[in-house]
matplotlib code that plots the C-alpha trace (Angstrom):
import matplotlib.pyplot as plt

x = [0.0, 2.8, 4.6, 1.5, 1.1, 4.7, 4.3, 1.1, 2.8, 5.8, 3.9, 0.8, 1.1, 4.7, 4.5, 1.3, 3.0, 6.1, 3.9, 2.0, 5.3, 6.8, 3.8, 3.9, 7.7, 7.0, 4.2, 6.3, 9.2, 7.0, 5.0, 8.1, 9.9, 6.8, 6.4, 10.1, 10.2, 7.1, 8.4, 6.2, 6.2, 8.1, 11.6, 14.5, 14.5, 15.7, 19.0, 18.4, 21.5, 22.0, 24.4, 27.3, 27.0, 23.5, 23.1, 20.2, 22.5, 24.4, 21.3, 22.1, 20.7, 17.3, 16.8, 16.9, 14.7, 15.2, 13.3, 11.7, 9.9, 7.6, 6.4, 6.3, 4.2, 1.3, 0.4, 0.3, -1.9, -4.1, -5.2, -6.2, -8.1, -9.9, -10.9, -12.1, -14.1, -15.7, -16.5, -18.4, -20.2, -21.4, -23.8, -26.3, -25.4, -25.3, -21.7, -22.2, -22.1, -18.7, -16.0, -13.6, -11.9, -11.6, -9.9, -7.3, -6.6, -6.1, -3.6, -1.4, -1.8, -0.5, 2.4, 3.3, 3.5, 5.7, 8.0, 8.5, 9.0, 11.7, 13.4, 13.7, 15.5, 17.7, 16.1, 15.8, 14.9, 14.3, 12.5, 10.0, 9.2, 8.9, 6.6, 4.4, 4.1, 3.3, 0.7, -0.6, -0.9, -2.7, -5.0, -5.7, -6.4, -8.7, -10.7, -10.8, -12.4, -14.7, -15.7, -16.3, -18.3, -20.4, -21.3, -22.5, -23.6, -23.9, -26.0, -28.3, -28.5, -29.5, -32.3, -33.8, -34.0, -35.6, -32.3, -32.8, -29.9, -30.0, -28.5, -25.3, -24.9, -25.0, -22.5, -20.2, -20.4, -19.6, -16.5, -15.4, -15.6, -13.6, -11.0, -10.7, -10.2, -7.7, -5.4, -5.0, -2.9, -1.7, -0.6, -3.5, -2.2, -2.8, -6.6, -8.5, -10.4, -10.9, -12.8, -14.9, -15.7, -16.8, -18.9, -20.6, -22.3, -22.9, -24.5, -26.5, -29.4, -29.5, -33.2, -35.0, -36.3, -34.8, -33.5, -31.5, -29.7, -28.9, -27.4, -25.5, -24.0, -23.1, -21.3, -19.3, -18.4, -17.3, -15.1, -13.8, -12.9, -11.5, -9.1, -8.2, -7.3, -4.9, -3.4, -2.9, -1.1, 1.2, 1.9, 2.7, 5.3, 6.7, 6.9, 8.8, 11.2, 11.9, 11.9, 11.8, 9.4, 8.4, 9.4, 6.4, 8.4, 9.4, 12.4, 11.6, 13.6, 11.4, 11.9, 9.8, 8.6, 6.7, 7.9, 4.6, 5.2, 5.7, 3.0, 0.5, 1.6, 2.8, 3.2, 5.9, 9.3, 12.4, 15.5, 17.9, 17.8, 19.6, 18.8, 16.3, 13.3, 15.0, 14.6, 14.8, 11.7, 10.0, 6.5, 4.4, 4.3, 1.5, -1.8, -1.0, 2.0, -0.4, -2.7, 0.1, 1.8, -1.5, -1.8, 1.8, 1.5, -1.5, 0.8, 3.3, 5.8, 8.2, 9.5, 13.1, 13.6, 11.4, 13.1, 16.3, 14.7, 14.0, 11.0, 7.8, 4.6, 1.1, -2.3, -5.4, -9.1, -10.7, -13.9, -13.6, -13.5, -10.8, -7.4, -4.1, -2.6, 0.0, 3.3, 6.2, 8.1, 5.2, 5.3, 4.4, 1.5, 2.3, -1.0, -4.7, -7.0, -10.8, -12.9, -14.7, -17.8, -17.8, -17.8, -17.8, -14.4, -10.8, -7.4, -4.4, -0.8, 1.7, 5.4, 6.2, 9.5, 9.7, 10.5, 7.2, 5.0, 3.6, 2.5, 1.1, -1.0, -2.3, -3.0, -5.0, -6.7, -7.8, -9.4, -11.4, -9.3, -8.9, -5.4, -5.7, -2.2, 1.5, 3.6, 6.2, 8.3]
y = [0.0, 2.3, 1.6, 2.4, 5.7, 6.6, 5.8, 7.8, 10.8, 10.5, 10.0, 12.2, 14.6, 15.7, 16.4, 18.4, 20.6, 21.0, 22.2, 24.6, 25.9, 26.3, 28.1, 30.5, 31.2, 31.8, 34.2, 36.1, 36.4, 37.5, 39.9, 41.5, 41.9, 43.5, 45.9, 46.6, 48.1, 50.3, 53.8, 56.1, 59.8, 60.8, 62.3, 61.3, 62.2, 65.7, 66.2, 68.2, 69.9, 71.3, 74.1, 72.4, 69.2, 67.6, 67.5, 65.0, 62.4, 61.9, 60.6, 57.0, 54.1, 54.1, 57.6, 56.2, 54.0, 53.5, 56.1, 53.4, 52.1, 55.0, 53.9, 50.2, 51.0, 51.9, 48.3, 47.3, 50.3, 49.6, 46.5, 48.7, 51.0, 48.1, 46.8, 50.3, 50.4, 47.1, 48.2, 51.2, 49.0, 46.1, 47.9, 48.7, 46.2, 42.5, 41.1, 39.6, 43.0, 44.0, 44.2, 41.6, 40.7, 44.3, 45.1, 42.4, 44.0, 47.4, 46.0, 44.4, 47.5, 49.7, 47.3, 47.3, 51.1, 51.1, 48.5, 50.6, 53.8, 52.3, 50.4, 53.6, 55.2, 52.1, 51.4, 47.7, 46.2, 42.5, 42.6, 45.2, 43.0, 39.8, 41.6, 42.9, 39.5, 37.7, 40.3, 40.6, 36.8, 36.4, 39.3, 37.9, 34.4, 35.9, 38.0, 35.3, 32.9, 35.5, 36.7, 33.1, 32.1, 35.2, 35.4, 31.7, 30.1, 33.5, 34.9, 31.9, 32.4, 36.0, 34.9, 32.8, 35.9, 38.1, 40.0, 41.2, 41.6, 39.2, 39.6, 37.8, 40.2, 43.1, 41.3, 40.7, 44.4, 45.4, 43.1, 44.5, 48.0, 47.0, 45.3, 48.3, 50.6, 48.2, 47.9, 51.7, 51.5, 47.9, 45.0, 42.8, 39.7, 41.2, 41.3, 38.9, 36.8, 34.1, 36.5, 37.6, 33.9, 33.4, 36.5, 35.5, 32.6, 34.5, 37.7, 36.2, 33.8, 30.4, 30.8, 33.7, 35.2, 33.8, 30.7, 29.4, 32.6, 32.8, 29.3, 29.8, 33.1, 31.4, 28.6, 30.8, 33.4, 30.7, 29.2, 32.7, 33.8, 30.5, 30.4, 34.0, 33.4, 30.6, 32.5, 35.6, 33.7, 32.1, 35.4, 37.0, 34.3, 34.6, 38.4, 38.4, 35.8, 37.6, 41.2, 41.2, 43.5, 46.4, 49.8, 52.0, 55.3, 57.7, 60.0, 63.4, 66.6, 69.7, 73.4, 76.4, 74.2, 76.1, 76.0, 74.3, 71.4, 68.6, 69.8, 69.9, 66.6, 64.3, 61.3, 63.3, 62.8, 65.0, 63.2, 66.1, 69.9, 71.2, 74.8, 77.2, 75.8, 73.0, 69.5, 65.9, 64.3, 60.8, 60.7, 57.6, 55.7, 54.6, 56.5, 58.5, 60.0, 61.4, 62.8, 64.4, 65.8, 67.5, 69.1, 70.2, 71.7, 73.8, 75.3, 76.1, 73.5, 72.7, 69.2, 68.9, 65.2, 62.2, 58.9, 60.4, 61.1, 64.3, 62.9, 61.2, 60.0, 61.0, 60.1, 62.3, 61.7, 64.1, 64.6, 62.7, 65.9, 67.5, 68.2, 68.3, 71.7, 72.4, 73.9, 71.6, 72.6, 71.3, 67.9, 65.8, 63.7, 59.9, 58.2, 58.4, 55.5, 55.2, 54.0, 50.9, 51.4, 55.2, 56.5, 60.2, 60.2, 59.2, 58.7, 60.8, 59.8, 62.7, 62.6, 65.5, 67.1, 66.9, 70.6, 71.4, 68.9, 71.5, 73.9, 71.0, 69.7, 73.2, 74.0, 70.9, 71.1, 74.7, 73.4, 70.7, 67.8, 64.9, 63.9, 60.1, 59.0, 60.0, 57.0, 57.2, 54.3]
z = [0.0, 0.9, -2.4, -4.3, -2.5, -3.3, -7.0, -7.1, -5.5, -7.8, -11.0, -10.4, -7.6, -8.0, -11.8, -11.1, -8.5, -10.7, -13.6, -11.4, -9.9, -13.3, -14.6, -11.7, -12.1, -15.9, -15.0, -12.5, -15.0, -17.9, -15.7, -14.2, -17.5, -19.0, -16.2, -15.8, -19.3, -18.8, -19.2, -17.1, -18.2, -15.1, -14.9, -12.7, -9.0, -8.5, -6.6, -3.4, -2.1, 1.4, 2.3, 3.9, 5.7, 6.1, 9.9, 9.8, 8.2, 11.4, 13.3, 12.2, 10.1, 11.9, 10.3, 6.7, 4.5, 0.8, -1.3, -3.5, -0.4, -0.7, -4.1, -3.2, -0.2, -2.6, -3.7, -0.1, 0.8, -2.2, -0.4, 2.5, 0.2, -1.3, 2.1, 2.9, -0.3, 0.5, 4.1, 2.6, 0.1, 2.2, 4.7, 2.0, -0.8, -1.3, -1.5, -4.9, -6.5, -5.2, -8.0, -6.6, -9.9, -11.0, -7.7, -8.4, -11.8, -10.2, -7.7, -10.4, -12.6, -9.8, -9.1, -12.8, -12.8, -9.7, -11.3, -14.4, -12.4, -10.1, -12.9, -15.0, -12.0, -11.4, -8.1, -7.3, -3.9, -3.9, -0.6, -2.0, -5.0, -2.9, -0.5, -3.3, -4.9, -1.6, -0.6, -4.2, -4.5, -1.3, -2.1, -5.5, -4.1, -1.4, -3.8, -6.5, -4.0, -2.6, -6.1, -7.5, -4.5, -4.1, -7.8, -7.9, -4.6, -2.9, -5.7, -5.5, -1.7, -2.2, -4.5, -1.7, 0.6, -2.2, -2.2, 1.3, 3.8, 6.8, 10.2, 9.1, 6.2, 8.7, 10.9, 8.0, 7.1, 10.7, 10.7, 7.4, 8.8, 11.9, 9.7, 7.4, 10.4, 11.9, 8.9, 8.7, 11.8, 12.2, 10.0, 8.8, 10.4, 13.9, 13.4, 15.7, 13.1, 15.7, 17.8, 14.8, 14.2, 17.9, 17.9, 14.6, 16.4, 19.6, 18.1, 15.2, 15.9, 14.3, 13.3, 11.7, 8.5, 5.2, 6.8, 3.8, 3.4, 7.1, 7.2, 4.0, 5.4, 8.7, 6.9, 4.5, 7.1, 9.5, 6.8, 5.9, 9.4, 10.3, 7.3, 7.8, 11.4, 10.4, 7.5, 9.6, 12.3, 9.6, 8.0, 11.3, 12.0, 8.5, 8.6, 11.9, 10.7, 7.4, 8.5, 12.3, 14.1, 11.9, 13.2, 14.0, 13.8, 11.0, 11.6, 10.1, 9.9, 10.3, 10.5, 11.7, 14.5, 17.2, 20.8, 21.8, 19.4, 21.9, 24.2, 21.3, 19.9, 22.7, 20.4, 18.4, 20.1, 20.0, 18.6, 18.1, 18.1, 15.0, 15.4, 17.1, 15.1, 13.3, 14.8, 13.9, 15.4, 15.5, 14.2, 14.4, 11.2, 8.8, 8.8, 11.9, 10.1, 7.5, 10.2, 12.1, 8.9, 7.9, 11.4, 11.3, 7.9, 9.1, 11.7, 8.9, 10.0, 7.1, 6.2, 5.0, 5.0, 5.8, 6.7, 5.3, 1.9, -0.1, -2.0, -1.0, -2.6, -1.5, -2.7, -2.7, -3.4, -5.8, -7.8, -11.1, -13.2, -11.1, -12.8, -11.0, -11.7, -9.0, -10.0, -11.0, -7.8, -5.7, -7.2, -10.3, -11.2, -11.2, -12.0, -11.5, -10.5, -10.4, -7.5, -8.6, -6.5, -6.5, -10.1, -9.0, -7.4, -8.3, -6.6, -7.7, -6.8, -6.5, -6.2, -3.9, -2.6, 1.2, 1.2, -0.6, 1.4, 3.8, 1.0, -1.1, 1.9, 2.7, -1.0, -1.6, 1.8, 1.0, -2.2, -0.2, -1.6, 0.8, 1.6, 1.6, 2.6, 2.8, 2.0, 4.6, 3.3]

ax = plt.figure().add_subplot(projection="3d")
ax.plot(x, y, z, "-o")
ax.set_aspect("equal")
plt.show()
């Protein structure tokens, strides 16, 4: 029996996995080569010079992150934006209508643009590419399964409830909102999917109106949260082994800082005083960096370097017919992207000099444009 099993594995299973693995490697190679030779209409990075020695450079390695990390942060944050879009969609809409497959396409399109941009500037970081492929692959797998299920079995289930939302739909929308809010500030793998699974059975009754739909939702949400819990735990272990614990800080060189800075913003820490109003500070990373930077810009605080870099990428959310017309010294347009469930708005990615960041934030804010995120590497 054991010999038969070995022969089966050798003759059937092993060739299958080798073919799948080979196809995946071929896809990665072709995709990367295609995207690497995309030539975005964006020039080289400008060279910023400081009078004399750059005093912020003496802070140490923790002060610096590769400049290309700002651009490669976008595909990762696109997943956050997609979860946010889904969280806004689900409370009033059935899940089968969400554009899962179009979202996958947008992810890889954005990654392809970033590949071409960084390749044209001779910036290559294997870790960034690996992270983008791992996250993009898991995102594509997740949304493919969701999309295939919701547009077949899920759509049939919706028909049994006369296309009305049931308690489990409401619960799923609430978890989607909690998850979207969570990944703004913490890595996705720290979210408590096991708790969401437990509360599903605790908060939603087993019996009620549209019984078939209720049971179908309970089943698929239980499978969903259970698998997500296992996957998140595995990714947390893998991430810590590969990269260690992610730093939650961004070193930032600022000028024109008010004397009340650290009283007004207790989570901003003083690293080194470089002059009367010139300081290297630590600002919390991720979405909190965006929120603090907007508040600092309103107080006319100027940014000279962020994580040791002179350039940074930001995204803003604008009406669909709005045109980017800031001066070249304030930054350049990288790309635009539509919102799949909100046809009236679009996302614009801007490459901005750190020295111009305060004026760009204030200028766009005065026009009523939402600053979505500053990609602090």
